[in-house]
C-alpha positions in Angstrom: 110.3 205.3 129.1 112.7 202.5 129.1 113.6 201.0 132.5 117.4 201.3 133.0 117.4 198.0 134.8 115.8 196.0 131.9 119.1 195.1 130.3 120.7 194.1 133.7 117.6 192.0 134.6 117.7 190.3 131.2 121.4 189.6 131.6 120.9 188.0 135.0 118.1 185.9 133.6 120.5 184.5 131.1 122.4 182.8 133.9 120.2 182.2 136.9 119.1 178.6 137.2 120.8 177.5 134.1 123.4 174.6 133.8 126.7 175.4 132.1 129.7 173.2 131.1 133.1 174.3 132.2 136.2 173.7 130.0 137.7 171.1 132.3 135.6 170.5 135.4 132.2 169.3 134.2 128.7 170.8 134.6 127.6 173.4 137.1 124.4 175.4 137.9 124.0 179.0 138.7 122.0 179.1 142.0 122.3 182.7 143.0 122.6 185.7 140.6 121.9 189.0 142.1 124.6 190.5 140.0 126.5 189.3 136.9 129.7 190.4 138.7 129.1 188.0 141.5 127.0 184.8 141.1 127.0 181.5 143.0 127.5 178.2 141.2 127.3 174.6 142.3 129.2 171.9 140.4 126.9 168.9 139.9 129.4 166.1 140.3 131.2 167.3 143.5 128.7 169.8 145.0 131.5 172.3 145.2 130.2 175.9 145.6 132.1 178.7 143.9 131.7 182.4 143.2 131.8 183.3 139.5 131.3 186.2 137.1 129.4 186.3 133.8 132.6 186.6 131.9 134.0 183.5 133.5 130.9 181.6 132.6 131.0 182.8 129.0 134.7 181.8 128.6 134.1 178.4 130.3 137.0 179.0 132.7 135.0 178.3 135.9 137.2 176.0 138.0 136.2 173.2 140.5 139.4 172.3 142.5 137.6 169.2 143.8 137.0 167.8 140.3 139.3 164.8 139.7 141.6 166.0 137.0 144.6 163.7 137.6 144.0 160.2 136.2 140.3 160.8 136.8 140.9 160.5 140.6 143.2 163.2 142.1 142.1 166.7 142.7 143.7 169.9 144.1 141.3 170.5 147.0 141.9 173.6 149.0 145.5 174.1 147.7 145.8 177.5 146.1 148.5 176.6 143.5 150.7 173.8 142.3 153.6 176.2 141.5 155.9 178.4 143.5 156.5 182.2 143.1 158.9 181.5 140.2 156.3 179.4 138.3 158.1 176.1 139.1 156.1 173.1 140.1 156.0 172.5 143.8 158.1 169.6 145.0 155.2 168.0 146.8 153.0 168.3 143.6 155.6 166.4 141.6 155.6 163.6 144.2 151.8 163.6 144.3 151.3 163.6 140.5 154.0 160.9 140.1 152.3 158.7 142.6 149.1 158.8 140.5 151.0 158.2 137.3 152.6 155.1 138.8 149.4 153.7 140.1 147.0 154.5 137.3 148.9 155.9 134.4 150.9 152.8 133.3 149.5 149.4 134.2 152.3 147.8 132.3 154.5 148.3 135.3 154.1 145.0 137.1 155.4 146.4 140.4 152.3 148.7 140.6 149.6 146.2 139.6 146.7 146.5 142.1 148.4 149.5 143.7 146.1 152.3 144.7 146.1 155.8 146.4 144.1 156.2 149.6 141.0 158.5 149.4 142.7 161.0 151.7 145.6 161.3 149.3 143.3 161.9 146.4 143.2 165.4 147.7 146.4 167.2 146.9 145.9 169.7 149.8 145.8 166.7 152.2 148.9 165.2 150.7 150.6 168.6 150.9 149.9 168.9 154.6 151.3 165.4 155.2 154.4 166.2 153.0 155.2 169.3 155.0 155.4 167.3 158.2 157.8 164.6 156.8 161.5 164.2 157.7 163.3 164.3 154.4 161.0 166.9 152.7 164.0 169.1 152.0 166.3 166.2 151.0 167.9 166.1 147.6 167.1 163.0 145.5 164.6 161.7 148.1 161.8 159.5 146.9 158.3 158.6 148.0 158.1 154.9 149.2 155.2 152.8 150.5 156.9 149.5 151.0 159.6 150.1 153.6 157.2 150.5 156.5 154.9 147.8 155.4 156.2 145.1 153.1 154.3 144.5 149.9 151.9 147.3 150.7 149.5 148.1 147.9 148.2 151.5 149.2 149.8 154.9 149.2 148.6 156.5 152.5 149.6 158.6 155.4 150.6 155.6 157.5 152.4 153.7 154.8 154.4 156.3 153.0 157.8 157.8 153.9 160.4 159.9 152.1 163.8 158.3 151.7 167.1 158.9 149.8 167.2 157.0 146.5 169.9 154.6 147.7 167.8 153.5 150.6 164.8 153.1 148.4 166.9 150.9 146.0 168.2 148.9 148.9 164.7 147.8 149.8 163.3 147.6 146.3 162.8 144.0 145.1 162.7 145.3 141.6 166.0 147.3 142.0 169.4 146.6 140.5 169.9 142.8 140.5 172.5 141.6 143.0 173.2 138.4 141.1 172.3 136.5 138.0 169.2 134.7 138.9 165.8 133.8 137.5 162.3 133.4 138.8 162.1 129.9 140.2 165.8 129.5 140.8 166.6 126.6 143.0 169.4 128.6 144.7 168.8 131.0 147.6 168.7 134.8 147.1 172.2 136.1 146.4 173.6 132.7 145.3 174.4 131.4 141.8 176.2 128.3 140.6 179.3 128.4 138.3 180.4 124.9 137.3 183.7 126.2 136.0 184.7 127.2 139.6 186.3 123.9 140.5 186.0 123.1 144.2 184.0 126.3 145.0 181.2 126.5 142.4 178.7 128.5 144.5 179.0 132.3 144.2 177.7 134.8 146.7 177.3 138.3 145.2 175.9 141.6 146.4 176.4 144.9 144.6 175.7 147.0 147.7 173.3 149.5 146.0 176.0 152.2 146.0 178.3 150.5 148.6 181.1 148.0 148.1 180.5 145.1 145.8 180.8 141.7 147.5 181.7 138.6 145.6 182.9 135.3 147.2 183.2 131.7 146.3 182.0 128.7 148.3 181.8 124.9 148.3 178.1 124.8 149.2 175.1 127.0 148.7 174.4 127.5 152.4 177.8 129.0 153.0 177.3 131.3 150.0 173.9 132.4 151.2 175.4 133.3 154.7 178.1 135.4 153.0 175.4 137.2 150.9 173.3 137.7 154.0 176.2 139.2 156.0 177.1 141.6 153.2 173.6 142.9 152.8 172.9 143.2 156.5 176.2 145.1 156.9 175.2 147.5 154.1 171.8 148.1 155.9 173.7 149.2 159.0 176.0 151.5 156.9 173.0 153.2 155.3 171.3 153.6 158.7 174.3 155.4 160.2 175.0 157.4 157.1 171.4 158.9 157.0 170.7 158.9 160.8 169.0 162.1 161.7 168.0 162.8 158.1 165.4 160.0 157.7 162.3 159.0 159.5 163.2 157.1 162.7 161.0 154.2 161.6 163.2 153.8 158.5 166.4 154.0 160.6 165.0 151.2 162.8 164.2 149.0 159.8 167.7 149.4 158.5 169.6 148.9 161.8 167.5 145.8 162.5 167.4 144.5 158.9 167.7 140.7 158.4 168.0 138.7 155.2 165.7 135.7 155.2 165.8 132.6 152.9 162.3 133.5 151.8 163.4 137.0 150.5 
């Protein structure tokens, strides 16, 4: 008489101890298989343990949320989803994914040469927790910045990143909209250009305000022109500080209210 458990036992044997390849997350091994409806698998690269069924194994759709699927570095971690109830990508996921794209997706962007994402932020669930505690998380047209709190920072991390309105980000960005016609290695200070046709006052101070009033003035020497540019930009910093007070991180407010333009900028 045929044992009714023979087929079941044979089916379990087809999985137990074997190594399989998932569609997107690498190899895994079935380590426990008491039933084809509930088996334990361990991914070989990350040591992530998941519960799977035979049908999932057969279709290759076993998922490891700790497998680096974003630029070969970022992974979802313990986050359950990257979309909301309407199927729209979560705001924090857009920020997170874009961060990786800037750092690792396009090395032609000079501003992001040698820029990296911290190990903690490799995990989307960690970034998500950080994001939900940030001032500005509900702000419209806010951007993720790593340079305001720490000048020329090369690492996106909890203690270096902040959310700011686009106009504040542009204010601090060295690669933002040019304030004057200048070239790398110019002999004139930041914000100053020379116009020989301006008889008597050939030095021009110009600042476009990054959304504020444009400042242009003419001077008989470059030092006077630089001071005019310096005053215009520092005034704009204070305007932005007061405009966004209470809507931005206090550390950004302090940076703006105390902002000073230096000759070395």
